MARPALUM-115149 format. One record per residue: x, y, z of N, C-alpha, C in turn; residue in three letters. Coordinates in pm, 1 decimal. Each point is the difference from the previous one (the first is absolute). Example, Ala and Ser with C-alpha at 12.3 -4.5 7.8 and 13.67 -1.06 7.14 Angstrom:
<pts>
<pt n_x="1319.0" n_y="-569.0" n_z="780.0" ca_x="-89.0" ca_y="119.0" ca_z="0.0" c_x="90.0" c_y="120.0" c_z="0.0" resn="ALA"/>
<pt n_x="-35.0" n_y="105.0" n_z="-72.0" ca_x="82.0" ca_y="119.0" ca_z="6.0" c_x="-77.0" c_y="109.0" c_z="73.0" resn="SER"/>
</pts>
This chain:
<pts>
<pt n_x="16524.6" n_y="2091.7" n_z="11405.9" ca_x="-110.3" ca_y="121.7" ca_z="-7.6" c_x="67.1" c_y="93.1" c_z="-121.1" resn="MET"/>
<pt n_x="91.4" n_y="38.9" n_z="58.1" ca_x="83.0" ca_y="83.6" ca_z="-53.2" c_x="20.5" c_y="-37.6" c_z="-130.7" resn="TYR"/>
<pt n_x="22.5" n_y="-130.8" n_z="-64.7" ca_x="29.3" ca_y="-65.6" ca_z="-140.2" c_x="-133.3" c_y="5.8" c_z="-95.2" resn="GLN"/>
<pt n_x="-105.5" n_y="-9.8" n_z="88.2" ca_x="-149.4" ca_y="-25.5" ca_z="-62.8" c_x="-30.9" c_y="148.0" c_z="-47.9" resn="VAL"/>
<pt n_x="19.4" n_y="104.9" n_z="127.0" ca_x="-17.5" ca_y="117.4" ca_z="-35.7" c_x="79.1" c_y="98.1" c_z="-157.0" resn="PHE"/>
<pt n_x="137.5" n_y="-54.2" n_z="13.4" ca_x="91.8" ca_y="3.6" ca_z="-152.7" c_x="-83.9" c_y="-32.5" c_z="-66.3" resn="LEU"/>
<pt n_x="-9.7" n_y="-129.3" n_z="-21.6" ca_x="-64.6" ca_y="-41.1" ca_z="-117.0" c_x="-124.7" c_y="75.5" c_z="-54.9" resn="ILE"/>
<pt n_x="-90.9" n_y="43.8" n_z="100.0" ca_x="-147.5" ca_y="25.8" ca_z="-65.4" c_x="67.2" c_y="153.7" c_z="-2.7" resn="ILE"/>
<pt n_x="67.2" n_y="65.9" n_z="20.9" ca_x="72.0" ca_y="147.4" ca_z="-34.0" c_x="48.3" c_y="-38.0" c_z="-148.2" resn="PHE"/>
<pt n_x="84.4" n_y="-67.4" n_z="-35.2" ca_x="54.3" ca_y="-23.6" ca_z="-133.7" c_x="-121.6" c_y="-24.8" c_z="-75.5" resn="LEU"/>
<pt n_x="-86.1" n_y="-93.1" n_z="13.1" ca_x="-156.8" ca_y="-22.2" ca_z="-98.2" c_x="-57.4" c_y="141.4" c_z="3.3" resn="LEU"/>
<pt n_x="-35.2" n_y="81.4" n_z="121.4" ca_x="-47.4" ca_y="67.3" ca_z="-45.9" c_x="61.8" c_y="156.2" c_z="-90.0" resn="ILE"/>
<pt n_x="106.4" n_y="-31.9" n_z="27.9" ca_x="65.4" ca_y="118.6" ca_z="-92.0" c_x="15.0" c_y="-33.6" c_z="-144.6" resn="ALA"/>
<pt n_x="-5.7" n_y="-120.3" n_z="-23.8" ca_x="10.1" ca_y="-72.3" ca_z="-147.6" c_x="-139.1" c_y="50.2" c_z="-64.1" resn="ILE"/>
<pt n_x="-93.4" n_y="-28.2" n_z="88.9" ca_x="-174.7" ca_y="35.3" ca_z="-28.5" c_x="23.9" c_y="124.3" c_z="-48.4" resn="PHE"/>
<pt n_x="57.7" n_y="103.5" n_z="136.5" ca_x="-31.3" ca_y="143.7" ca_z="-24.2" c_x="60.8" c_y="33.4" c_z="-149.4" resn="LEU"/>
<pt n_x="108.7" n_y="-6.0" n_z="-15.5" ca_x="68.9" ca_y="36.5" ca_z="-106.9" c_x="-54.5" c_y="-68.8" c_z="-134.7" resn="VAL"/>
<pt n_x="-81.6" n_y="-101.2" n_z="-19.6" ca_x="-39.4" ca_y="-48.2" ca_z="-114.8" c_x="-143.5" c_y="69.4" c_z="-23.3" resn="SER"/>
<pt n_x="-101.8" n_y="72.1" n_z="148.1" ca_x="-110.7" ca_y="65.1" ca_z="-29.6" c_x="61.6" c_y="130.4" c_z="-29.3" resn="LEU"/>
<pt n_x="110.3" n_y="84.0" n_z="18.6" ca_x="36.6" ca_y="94.2" ca_z="-19.1" c_x="18.8" c_y="0.3" c_z="-198.8" resn="ILE"/>
<pt n_x="51.7" n_y="-101.5" n_z="-24.7" ca_x="69.8" ca_y="-15.9" ca_z="-121.5" c_x="-163.6" c_y="-23.8" c_z="-77.1" resn="MET"/>
<pt n_x="-74.9" n_y="-51.3" n_z="25.1" ca_x="-121.3" ca_y="-39.8" ca_z="-90.1" c_x="-75.8" c_y="142.4" c_z="-31.0" resn="ILE"/>
<pt n_x="15.4" n_y="97.9" n_z="132.0" ca_x="-81.3" ca_y="157.8" ca_z="-39.8" c_x="9.7" c_y="48.2" c_z="-119.2" resn="GLN"/>
<pt n_x="-109.8" n_y="61.9" n_z="-23.7" ca_x="33.1" ca_y="118.4" ca_z="-139.6" c_x="44.7" c_y="93.6" c_z="56.2" resn="HIS"/>
<pt n_x="83.0" n_y="37.5" n_z="-57.3" ca_x="54.3" ca_y="157.2" ca_z="17.0" c_x="-77.6" c_y="95.1" c_z="-58.7" resn="GLY"/>
<pt n_x="14.7" n_y="124.3" n_z="94.5" ca_x="-32.9" ca_y="115.1" ca_z="-88.8" c_x="-5.4" c_y="80.4" c_z="-90.6" resn="ASN"/>
<pt n_x="146.5" n_y="-59.5" n_z="-24.6" ca_x="30.9" ca_y="89.2" ca_z="-155.1" c_x="-0.2" c_y="-94.3" c_z="-109.5" resn="GLY"/>
<pt n_x="-58.0" n_y="-99.1" n_z="18.8" ca_x="0.9" ca_y="-93.1" ca_z="-111.1" c_x="-150.3" c_y="31.9" c_z="-119.5" resn="ALA"/>
<pt n_x="-57.1" n_y="74.7" n_z="53.8" ca_x="-108.7" ca_y="37.2" ca_z="-84.2" c_x="76.0" c_y="107.0" c_z="-77.8" resn="ASP"/>
<pt n_x="50.5" n_y="115.3" n_z="55.9" ca_x="58.2" ca_y="122.4" ca_z="-72.6" c_x="82.4" c_y="-9.6" c_z="-123.2" resn="THR"/>
<pt n_x="52.4" n_y="-136.7" n_z="4.1" ca_x="80.3" ca_y="-8.8" ca_z="-90.9" c_x="-63.2" c_y="-109.1" c_z="-111.4" resn="GLY"/>
<pt n_x="-108.4" n_y="-82.1" n_z="53.6" ca_x="-86.8" ca_y="-58.3" ca_z="-148.7" c_x="-69.2" c_y="106.9" c_z="-23.0" resn="ALA"/>
<pt n_x="-15.8" n_y="132.3" n_z="51.4" ca_x="-102.7" ca_y="69.4" ca_z="-91.6" c_x="86.8" c_y="87.4" c_z="-120.9" resn="SER"/>
<pt n_x="116.7" n_y="-2.7" n_z="23.1" ca_x="64.9" ca_y="75.8" ca_z="-104.7" c_x="81.4" c_y="-105.2" c_z="-128.6" resn="PHE"/>
<pt n_x="-40.7" n_y="-126.4" n_z="-11.0" ca_x="19.4" ca_y="-48.0" ca_z="-98.7" c_x="-125.0" c_y="-67.5" c_z="-15.7" resn="SER"/>
<pt n_x="-5.2" n_y="-75.0" n_z="-168.5" ca_x="-78.9" ca_y="-25.0" ca_z="-73.3" c_x="-50.0" c_y="-107.5" c_z="-5.8" resn="SER"/>
<pt n_x="7.8" n_y="-91.1" n_z="108.2" ca_x="-11.7" ca_y="-135.0" ca_z="63.9" c_x="-102.7" c_y="-20.9" c_z="109.9" resn="SER"/>
<pt n_x="-94.8" n_y="-72.3" n_z="28.6" ca_x="-71.4" ca_y="25.9" ca_z="126.5" c_x="84.5" c_y="-62.8" c_z="114.1" resn="ALA"/>
<pt n_x="-54.5" n_y="28.0" n_z="91.5" ca_x="100.2" ca_y="-40.2" ca_z="153.2" c_x="-98.4" c_y="-105.8" c_z="34.1" resn="SER"/>
<pt n_x="109.9" n_y="-100.5" n_z="20.9" ca_x="-79.1" ca_y="-138.9" ca_z="15.3" c_x="32.1" c_y="-19.8" c_z="173.3" resn="ILE"/>
<pt n_x="-86.9" n_y="-13.3" n_z="78.3" ca_x="0.8" ca_y="-28.6" ca_z="155.2" c_x="54.7" c_y="-116.9" c_z="28.6" resn="ASN"/>
<pt n_x="72.2" n_y="-38.2" n_z="64.1" ca_x="62.9" ca_y="-147.9" ca_z="52.0" c_x="-124.8" c_y="-29.3" c_z="115.7" resn="LEU"/>
<pt n_x="-52.8" n_y="121.7" n_z="66.5" ca_x="-35.5" ca_y="3.4" ca_z="135.1" c_x="-166.6" c_y="-40.4" c_z="-39.8" resn="VAL"/>
<pt n_x="-64.9" n_y="79.5" n_z="-96.4" ca_x="-124.3" ca_y="1.2" ca_z="-30.3" c_x="-112.5" c_y="102.1" c_z="36.0" resn="GLY"/>
<pt n_x="-81.3" n_y="-48.5" n_z="103.5" ca_x="-106.4" ca_y="93.9" ca_z="19.8" c_x="48.8" c_y="92.5" c_z="175.5" resn="SER"/>
<pt n_x="-63.2" n_y="74.8" n_z="44.4" ca_x="39.0" ca_y="76.9" ca_z="78.4" c_x="-52.1" c_y="-53.1" c_z="128.3" resn="SER"/>
<pt n_x="-101.9" n_y="-63.8" n_z="-11.5" ca_x="-16.5" ca_y="-68.9" ca_z="148.8" c_x="138.0" c_y="-105.0" c_z="19.5" resn="ASN"/>
<pt n_x="26.1" n_y="-67.3" n_z="-49.4" ca_x="112.6" ca_y="-60.8" ca_z="-18.2" c_x="172.4" c_y="58.6" c_z="60.2" resn="PHE"/>
<pt n_x="-25.0" n_y="79.7" n_z="-59.4" ca_x="138.0" ca_y="147.6" ca_z="44.3" c_x="-68.2" c_y="57.2" c_z="159.0" resn="SER"/>
<pt n_x="-97.8" n_y="0.9" n_z="42.0" ca_x="-32.2" ca_y="51.2" ca_z="128.9" c_x="19.9" c_y="-114.3" c_z="88.7" resn="ASN"/>
<pt n_x="-20.9" n_y="-117.6" n_z="-28.3" ca_x="28.6" ca_y="-136.7" ca_z="55.1" c_x="156.2" c_y="-5.0" c_z="40.7" resn="PHE"/>
<pt n_x="91.3" n_y="10.2" n_z="-89.4" ca_x="134.0" ca_y="5.2" ca_z="-8.0" c_x="46.5" c_y="111.2" c_z="96.6" resn="ILE"/>
<pt n_x="-61.4" n_y="82.9" n_z="-22.3" ca_x="57.9" ca_y="112.4" ca_z="106.2" c_x="-43.8" c_y="0.1" c_z="133.4" resn="SER"/>
<pt n_x="-89.5" n_y="-82.6" n_z="11.9" ca_x="-43.6" ca_y="-8.1" ca_z="155.3" c_x="72.7" c_y="-109.4" c_z="15.4" resn="ARG"/>
<pt n_x="11.7" n_y="-97.3" n_z="-46.8" ca_x="99.0" ca_y="-106.0" ca_z="12.6" c_x="150.5" c_y="24.8" c_z="82.2" resn="MET"/>
<pt n_x="64.9" n_y="106.1" n_z="-95.6" ca_x="104.6" ca_y="46.9" ca_z="25.3" c_x="29.1" c_y="71.9" c_z="123.0" resn="THR"/>
<pt n_x="-127.3" n_y="62.7" n_z="-2.7" ca_x="2.4" ca_y="73.2" ca_z="133.3" c_x="-11.7" c_y="-84.9" c_z="148.5" resn="ALA"/>
<pt n_x="-73.3" n_y="-113.1" n_z="-43.2" ca_x="-28.2" ca_y="-81.9" ca_z="111.4" c_x="162.1" c_y="-90.2" c_z="42.0" resn="ILE"/>
<pt n_x="10.6" n_y="-50.9" n_z="-104.3" ca_x="154.6" ca_y="-65.9" ca_z="3.6" c_x="100.8" c_y="107.6" c_z="38.1" resn="VAL"/>
<pt n_x="14.2" n_y="108.3" n_z="3.2" ca_x="78.9" ca_y="72.7" ca_z="16.9" c_x="-6.1" c_y="18.5" c_z="144.7" resn="SER"/>
<pt n_x="-95.6" n_y="4.7" n_z="64.9" ca_x="-39.5" ca_y="-0.7" ca_z="140.5" c_x="50.4" c_y="-87.4" c_z="72.5" resn="ILE"/>
<pt n_x="-23.9" n_y="-147.5" n_z="-20.6" ca_x="62.5" ca_y="-89.3" ca_z="31.2" c_x="142.8" c_y="-15.7" c_z="-31.8" resn="PHE"/>
<pt n_x="66.9" n_y="46.1" n_z="-78.9" ca_x="123.9" ca_y="-1.1" ca_z="-10.9" c_x="70.1" c_y="102.0" c_z="86.0" resn="PHE"/>
<pt n_x="-34.0" n_y="97.1" n_z="21.7" ca_x="40.3" ca_y="102.9" ca_z="114.3" c_x="-20.8" c_y="-57.3" c_z="144.3" resn="PHE"/>
<pt n_x="-94.2" n_y="-57.1" n_z="6.6" ca_x="-20.4" ca_y="-33.6" ca_z="160.0" c_x="68.0" c_y="-129.1" c_z="30.4" resn="THR"/>
<pt n_x="49.2" n_y="-61.4" n_z="-128.9" ca_x="81.7" ca_y="-130.1" ca_z="36.7" c_x="110.4" c_y="54.3" c_z="-3.9" resn="LEU"/>
<pt n_x="67.6" n_y="76.3" n_z="-46.3" ca_x="119.1" ca_y="76.0" ca_z="2.8" c_x="32.5" c_y="69.2" c_z="101.5" resn="SER"/>
<pt n_x="-96.7" n_y="52.6" n_z="81.6" ca_x="12.9" ca_y="43.6" ca_z="155.0" c_x="37.5" c_y="-99.5" c_z="103.0" resn="LEU"/>
<pt n_x="-137.1" n_y="-128.6" n_z="-60.0" ca_x="18.9" ca_y="-96.2" ca_z="129.5" c_x="155.4" c_y="-62.5" c_z="-58.7" resn="ILE"/>
<pt n_x="41.2" n_y="-34.0" n_z="-68.0" ca_x="115.2" ca_y="-85.2" ca_z="-57.7" c_x="105.0" c_y="139.1" c_z="88.3" resn="LEU"/>
<pt n_x="17.5" n_y="130.8" n_z="-10.7" ca_x="86.0" ca_y="58.7" ca_z="74.6" c_x="17.6" c_y="-18.5" c_z="159.8" resn="GLY"/>
<pt n_x="-134.4" n_y="4.7" n_z="61.9" ca_x="-3.6" ca_y="-38.1" ca_z="125.5" c_x="52.8" c_y="-117.8" c_z="54.6" resn="ILE"/>
<pt n_x="-29.1" n_y="-107.7" n_z="-79.4" ca_x="39.4" ca_y="-133.7" ca_z="-15.9" c_x="153.4" c_y="-1.1" c_z="13.2" resn="LEU"/>
<pt n_x="67.2" n_y="70.2" n_z="-72.5" ca_x="145.7" ca_y="21.6" ca_z="-25.1" c_x="60.9" c_y="51.6" c_z="116.8" resn="THR"/>
<pt n_x="-55.2" n_y="102.6" n_z="47.9" ca_x="77.3" ca_y="66.6" ca_z="81.4" c_x="-26.6" c_y="-87.8" c_z="141.7" resn="THR"/>
<pt n_x="-72.9" n_y="-78.8" n_z="38.7" ca_x="-52.8" ca_y="-66.0" ca_z="86.7" c_x="98.4" c_y="-123.2" c_z="-5.8" resn="ASN"/>
<pt n_x="19.7" n_y="-44.9" n_z="-84.0" ca_x="60.5" ca_y="-128.0" ca_z="-77.0" c_x="192.1" c_y="23.9" c_z="63.5" resn="HIS"/>
<pt n_x="27.9" n_y="92.4" n_z="-54.6" ca_x="118.5" ca_y="55.2" ca_z="40.3" c_x="22.2" c_y="22.2" c_z="120.1" resn="LYS"/>
<pt n_x="-80.0" n_y="48.1" n_z="76.2" ca_x="30.6" ca_y="49.7" ca_z="152.0" c_x="-15.3" c_y="-133.8" c_z="63.0" resn="GLN"/>
<pt n_x="-70.9" n_y="-114.9" n_z="-30.6" ca_x="4.7" ca_y="-111.5" ca_z="84.0" c_x="114.9" c_y="-75.3" c_z="-14.2" resn="LYS"/>
<pt n_x="45.9" n_y="21.9" n_z="-151.1" ca_x="134.5" ca_y="-94.1" ca_z="-38.1" c_x="136.8" c_y="68.9" c_z="62.9" resn="ASP"/>
<pt n_x="-8.6" n_y="140.4" n_z="20.3" ca_x="102.5" ca_y="74.1" ca_z="59.6" c_x="26.9" c_y="-53.0" c_z="153.3" resn="SER"/>
<pt n_x="-139.7" n_y="-12.9" n_z="75.8" ca_x="16.9" ca_y="-11.6" ca_z="137.9" c_x="48.7" c_y="-145.9" c_z="42.5" resn="GLN"/>
<pt n_x="-48.3" n_y="-108.1" n_z="-111.1" ca_x="36.9" ca_y="-132.5" ca_z="29.1" c_x="170.0" c_y="2.1" c_z="-59.9" resn="TRP"/>
<pt n_x="47.5" n_y="65.0" n_z="-97.6" ca_x="115.1" ca_y="-18.8" ca_z="-19.8" c_x="97.1" c_y="37.0" c_z="78.0" resn="ASN"/>
<pt n_x="-38.0" n_y="111.1" n_z="117.3" ca_x="92.3" ca_y="89.9" ca_z="52.4" c_x="-8.6" c_y="-67.6" c_z="137.3" resn="HIS"/>
<pt n_x="-83.5" n_y="-86.3" n_z="2.4" ca_x="-21.0" ca_y="-58.3" ca_z="157.6" c_x="148.1" c_y="-90.3" c_z="66.2" resn="LEU"/>
<pt n_x="64.8" n_y="-40.5" n_z="-98.1" ca_x="131.7" ca_y="-77.4" ca_z="42.3" c_x="113.5" c_y="105.3" c_z="57.7" resn="ASP"/>
<pt n_x="-1.9" n_y="118.4" n_z="-109.9" ca_x="106.8" ca_y="106.8" ca_z="43.5" c_x="-47.1" c_y="79.3" c_z="122.2" resn="GLN"/>
<pt n_x="-120.6" n_y="-1.9" n_z="64.7" ca_x="-35.5" ca_y="69.8" ca_z="98.3" c_x="-4.5" c_y="-93.5" c_z="124.4" resn="ASP"/>
<pt n_x="63.7" n_y="-140.5" n_z="-4.0" ca_x="-18.5" ca_y="-91.0" ca_z="98.9" c_x="160.1" c_y="0.7" c_z="43.4" resn="SER"/>
<pt n_x="86.0" n_y="50.4" n_z="-146.4" ca_x="140.6" ca_y="-15.5" ca_z="71.8" c_x="66.2" c_y="102.7" c_z="53.2" resn="LYS"/>
<pt n_x="-76.7" n_y="125.1" n_z="-31.8" ca_x="77.3" ca_y="111.8" ca_z="39.0" c_x="-9.2" c_y="38.5" c_z="121.4" resn="ALA"/>
<pt n_x="-97.9" n_y="-54.2" n_z="66.4" ca_x="9.6" ca_y="-30.7" ca_z="171.7" c_x="115.8" c_y="-63.7" c_z="54.7" resn="PRO"/>
<pt n_x="43.6" n_y="-121.5" n_z="-58.4" ca_x="81.8" ca_y="-88.0" ca_z="44.5" c_x="136.8" c_y="67.8" c_z="-18.2" resn="GLN"/>
<pt n_x="39.9" n_y="83.2" n_z="-125.2" ca_x="118.0" ca_y="29.7" ca_z="4.9" c_x="-8.0" c_y="120.8" c_z="80.6" resn="GLN"/>
<pt n_x="-86.4" n_y="66.7" n_z="61.8" ca_x="19.5" ca_y="116.8" ca_z="113.5" c_x="18.2" c_y="-52.3" c_z="120.6" resn="GLU"/>
<pt n_x="-70.6" n_y="-106.9" n_z="29.1" ca_x="62.4" ca_y="-85.5" ca_z="124.9" c_x="140.0" c_y="-41.9" c_z="1.9" resn="LYS"/>
<pt n_x="53.9" n_y="-64.0" n_z="-129.9" ca_x="118.3" ca_y="-24.5" ca_z="44.8" c_x="92.6" c_y="81.8" c_z="-10.0" resn="ASN"/>
<pt n_x="-4.2" n_y="125.9" n_z="-64.7" ca_x="125.6" ca_y="107.0" ca_z="18.5" c_x="-56.1" c_y="33.3" c_z="129.6" resn="ASN"/>
<pt n_x="-136.6" n_y="24.6" n_z="85.5" ca_x="29.9" ca_y="85.4" ca_z="103.0" c_x="60.4" c_y="-109.8" c_z="142.6" resn="SER"/>
<pt n_x="33.7" n_y="-172.5" n_z="-21.2" ca_x="46.7" ca_y="-47.2" ca_z="76.7" c_x="171.8" c_y="-0.7" c_z="-11.7" resn="ILE"/>
<pt n_x="-0.4" n_y="6.9" n_z="-98.2" ca_x="178.1" ca_y="28.0" ca_z="-50.2" c_x="46.8" c_y="101.5" c_z="46.6" resn="SER"/>
</pts>
């Protein structure tokens, strides 16, 4: 389950970066107004820009939610591992104390 969340997290991160790179920057029109050539928009209409910005907001919410879930799962995963790894050490400690008290 943890590995599935990690793969989904990676795919969402790549998709979020690509959405951010597609967006039209605010300063792009300023530089184009001072030059003699016309500005060519990669995105096109403003409706598409609104769609891209809304998609970026939605994907970023998924990204942050999934990162919180992965953080919680990682914390719980480490606690479970440490309990099972130290099980042998805890069972040996009382035996050593009994041996020391007998002699």
